[in-house]
Backbone as a ProteinNet text record, in pm:
[ID]
protein_1_A
[PRIMARY]
MTQTPSIDNLVGKWTYRSFISNLDLKVQFNDLEFGRGTITIKESPMGTLEGTIGGPGWSLVLSGSINYGDPYSLRFQGKGTVGTGLSGQKGSLNQAGR
[TERTIARY]
8833	8839.9	8696.9	8667.3	8536.9	8539.6	8436.2	8425.3	8306.8	8326.4	8219.1	8168.9	8038.5	7985.6	8007.3	8031.8	8053.6	7932.2	7893	7784.5	7839.8	7970.4	8032	7958	7903.5	7835.3	7694.9	7647.2	7517.6	7532.3	7646.6	7668.9	7675.5	7603.5	7606.9	7468.2	7454.8	7327.7	7260	7127.6	7046.4	6921.1	6873	6747.5	6633.1	6531.1	6412	6292.4	6214	6090.6	5980.1	5866.1	5749.2	5637.4	5565.7	5463.7	5326.8	5223.3	5085.9	5057.4	4999.4	4962.5	4832.7	4838.9	4722	4728.2	4629.5	4627.8	4590.3	4544.8	4502.9	4626	4652.8	4771.4	4762.8	4646	4629.2	4682	4701.2	4752.1	4898	4930.5	5067	5162.7	5282.7	5381.5	5405.3	5417.5	5443.4	5329.1	5208.9	5094.4	5090.8	5184.6	5188.3	5283	5357.1	5452.6	5380.2	5419.2	5365.4	5463.1	5591.4	5692.3	5832.3	5926.2	6067.8	6153.3	6273.7	6365.5	6503	6589.4	6723.9	6741.3	6784.1	6817.9	6968.3	7010.5	7151.9	7170.1	7247.4	7276.3	7414.3	7421.9	7546.2	7609	7739.2	7805.8	7735.4	7709.8	7640.8	7685	7655.4	7695.2	7634.4	7701.1	7657.1	7509.4	7434.6	7295.3	7198.4	7250.5	7161.9	7173.3	7069.5	7068.5	7037.4	7116.8	7096.7	7112	7031.3	7043.5	6930.8	6909.1	6803.1	6738.9	6617.2	6551.4	6482.9	6487.7	6423.1	6427	6362.8	6355.9	6314.3	6281.1	6238.6	6117.4	6132.4	6023.2	5996.3	6080.4	6057.3	6187.6	6195	6312.4	6273.2	6317.7	6292.7	6424.6	6438.8	6554.8	6521.6	6610.7	6588	6658.2	6589.9	6652.5	6592.7	6673.9	6624.3	6729.3	6710.3	6799.8	6841	6953.7	7005.7	7024.9	6969.4	6995.2	7092.1	7205.4	7310.3	7280.5	7286.5	7262.3	7284.3	7234.5	7248	7111	7039.6	7082.3	7058.6	7117.3	7086.8	6937.7	6880.1	6745.1	6748.8	6676.4	6672.8	6532	6519.5	6390.7	6418.3	6344.1	6367.5	6240.2	6246.8	6136.8	6194.8	6120.6	6162.1	6065	6118.9	6035.9	6093.5	6004.6	6051.3	5939.3	5974.7	5880.4	5859	5731.4	5694.5	5631.8	5691.2	5643.8	5733.4	5711.5	5796.4	5710.7	5773.9	5706.4	5596.9	5495.5	5385.7	5299.6	5306.7	5225.6	5292.8	5416.4	5487.9	5415.1	5407.5	5339.4	5441.4	5414.8	5497.6	5473.2	5578.7	5563.5	5634	5594.8	5661.1	5659.6	5752	5767.3	5810	5749.6	5792.8	5825.2	5941.2	5985.2	6059.9	6039.1	6114	6149.5	6264	6301.3	6428.8	6454.1	6577.4	6651.7
3293.1	3425.6	3477.3	3530.1	3586.6	3736.2	3784.2	3927.4	3983.1	4098.9	4167.3	4281.4	4283.6	4395.2	4528	4631.4	4764.9	4852.5	4934	5029.9	5172.2	5183.2	5315.4	5407.1	5349.8	5434.5	5475.1	5420	5459.8	5554.9	5549	5630.8	5778.2	5861.5	6004.8	6065	6183.2	6256	6245	6223.5	6207.8	6294.8	6347	6421.3	6322.1	6340.1	6255.1	6341	6293.9	6362.3	6258.8	6294.9	6207	6275.9	6196.9	6254.1	6190.4	6267.6	6220.3	6142.2	6024.7	5944.3	5999.2	6047.8	6105.3	6066.9	5997.2	5951	6059.2	6174.8	6284.7	6355.2	6336.5	6395.5	6547.3	6604.5	6750.2	6820.1	6745.3	6803.9	6843.6	6966.7	7016.3	6939.2	6914.7	6837.1	6893.6	7025.1	7086.2	7065	7036.5	7012.2	6869.4	6786	6646.1	6623.5	6725.2	6707.3	6688.4	6583.6	6555.9	6601.1	6574.5	6612.8	6599.8	6654.8	6645.2	6648	6597.3	6595.3	6550.9	6530.3	6480.7	6348.5	6247.1	6117.1	6113.5	6075	6052.3	5904.7	5835.3	5693.3	5682.6	5607.9	5592.1	5456.6	5447.2	5316.1	5226.4	5101.9	5009.6	4867.1	4774.2	4634.8	4578.9	4479.6	4418.6	4376.6	4413.3	4374.4	4467.5	4567.5	4659	4800.6	4877.8	5018.4	5100.1	5203.6	5294.5	5436.8	5527.9	5667.1	5751	5864.6	5956.9	6014.2	6064	6142.7	6257.9	6375.9	6488.5	6613.5	6714.5	6846	6943	7065.8	7163.3	7112.9	7097.2	7058.6	6909.7	6824.6	6681.5	6604.1	6489.5	6403.5	6261.2	6165.2	6023.7	5948.2	5851.2	5762.4	5642.7	5611.5	5502	5374.7	5262.5	5130.9	5038.9	4947.4	4858.1	4762.1	4715.8	4614.1	4649	4591.7	4604.5	4463.2	4437.8	4311.4	4341.4	4272.7	4299.6	4224.3	4291.1	4232.2	4339.5	4317.4	4415.4	4442	4542.9	4647.2	4606.9	4684.3	4668.2	4693.3	4634.1	4672.8	4713.1	4818.4	4874.3	4865.6	4837.7	4841.9	4904.6	5012.2	5077.5	5135.4	5161.7	5223.1	5338.6	5448.1	5563.5	5588.4	5621.2	5654.9	5777.4	5866.8	5986.6	6084.4	6214.5	6320.7	6409.9	6440.4	6532.6	6653.2	6769.2	6889.7	6918.8	7033.3	7074.2	7107.5	7111.4	7150	7051.9	7102.5	7018.8	6967.1	7032.5	6989.7	6879.3	6841.9	6738.1	6604.8	6538.5	6409.4	6301.4	6178.8	6066.6	6039.2	6011.4	5985.7	5857.5	5803	5684	5686.6	5612.1	5601.8	5460.6	5398.1	5267.6	5281.9	5233.5	5253.9	5130.9	5096.7	4989.5	5037.2	4998.2	5040.2	4975.5	4996.9	4947.6	5063.1
9666.6	9722.7	9740.3	9858.3	9887.7	9861.4	9794.9	9769.1	9846.4	9905.5	9977.4	9890.8	9859.2	9779.8	9851.3	9773.4	9828.3	9799.1	9897.6	9873.6	9861.1	9832.7	9821.9	9725	9616.2	9518.9	9565.8	9677.9	9734.4	9852.7	9920.8	10039.8	10001.4	10076.5	10051.5	10057.8	9999.8	10001.4	9864.9	9869.5	9749.6	9762.7	9652.1	9650.4	9639.9	9724	9722.3	9685.8	9589	9551.4	9541.5	9591.8	9590.4	9513.2	9432.5	9346.5	9371.9	9346.5	9353.3	9225.3	9238.3	9122.3	9064.4	8941.5	8876.3	8728.6	8679.2	8540.5	8440.1	8488.2	8400.7	8343.8	8215	8152.3	8138.7	8163.4	8156.3	8281.6	8390.9	8515.2	8493.8	8529.7	8514.5	8605.1	8555.6	8628.9	8769.5	8782.6	8913.9	9012.5	8963.3	9050.6	9104.1	9061.8	9105.2	9223.6	9263.4	9372.9	9505.7	9577.1	9710.4	9817.5	9797.4	9895.9	9840.5	9915.2	9877.1	10001.6	9989.8	10102.5	10058.5	10154.5	10128.6	10200.9	10127	10186	10206.5	10326.1	10353.7	10384.9	10301.4	10322.6	10384.8	10496.3	10571.4	10541.9	10568.5	10565.5	10665.4	10628.1	10717.8	10687.2	10778.4	10755.7	10626.9	10569.2	10444.2	10451.8	10350	10340.9	10411.1	10481.9	10553.7	10497.7	10519.1	10480.8	10604.8	10628.4	10740.7	10690.4	10744	10704.2	10759.4	10694	10732.8	10607	10623.2	10519.6	10590.9	10530.2	10595.3	10511.7	10567.3	10507.8	10616.9	10579.7	10680.5	10759.6	10891.5	10978.3	10990.5	10929.5	10943.5	10925.2	10991.9	10983.1	11020	10940	10966	10964.2	11053.7	11055.8	10967	10873.7	10779.7	10824.4	10806.1	10824.6	10720.1	10670.5	10567	10518.6	10395.3	10341	10198.5	10158.4	10022.7	9969.1	9850.8	9781.6	9668.5	9670.9	9573	9444.9	9335.5	9204.8	9100.8	8984.4	8879	8820.5	8871.2	8964.8	9110.1	9202.7	9344.4	9365.2	9468.3	9508.3	9655	9686.1	9820.8	9875.1	10003.1	10072.1	10207.3	10238.2	10366.1	10423.2	10553.3	10626.6	10705.9	10713.6	10791.9	10905	11021.8	11138.1	11205.1	11250.7	11318.1	11340.7	11340.8	11372.6	11250.9	11224.7	11118.6	11186.6	11169.3	11238.6	11357	11418.7	11530.4	11651.9	11766.8	11890.6	11929.1	11998.7	12045	11930.2	11814.3	11701.1	11620.2	11655.9	11582.5	11588.9	11475.7	11465.3	11432.5	11481.4	11441.7	11294.5	11221	11077	11038.2	10924.7	10873.3	10721.8	10661.2	10517.4	10486.3	10389.3	10340.4	10193.4	10151.7	10014.3	9964	9840.5	9775.7	9636.9	9586.1	9451.4	9404	9278.4	9213.7	9153.3
[MASK]
++++++++++++++++++++++++++++++++++++++++++++++++++++++++++++++++++++++++++++++++++++++++++++++++++

């Protein structure tokens, strides 16, 4: 019998926060925030990751891969627009994690 891994527990909305790497332990935690947004992971074919990440004034389309194991590992890239109107810039994000 063949089993197909399910990503049901990954599908949905997730909070994303990015931090500045700083070795100085005296820096307050709130001063380390670089950015935040919402990741939406969609149903997608086995082994692939599709979704979006964004917040006020920016949005990126995510594409990547899922390696099934214990734990799963995700690798994705986001491409899109950061900013609005004529000042909007192309943006990208590369992320890997378990």
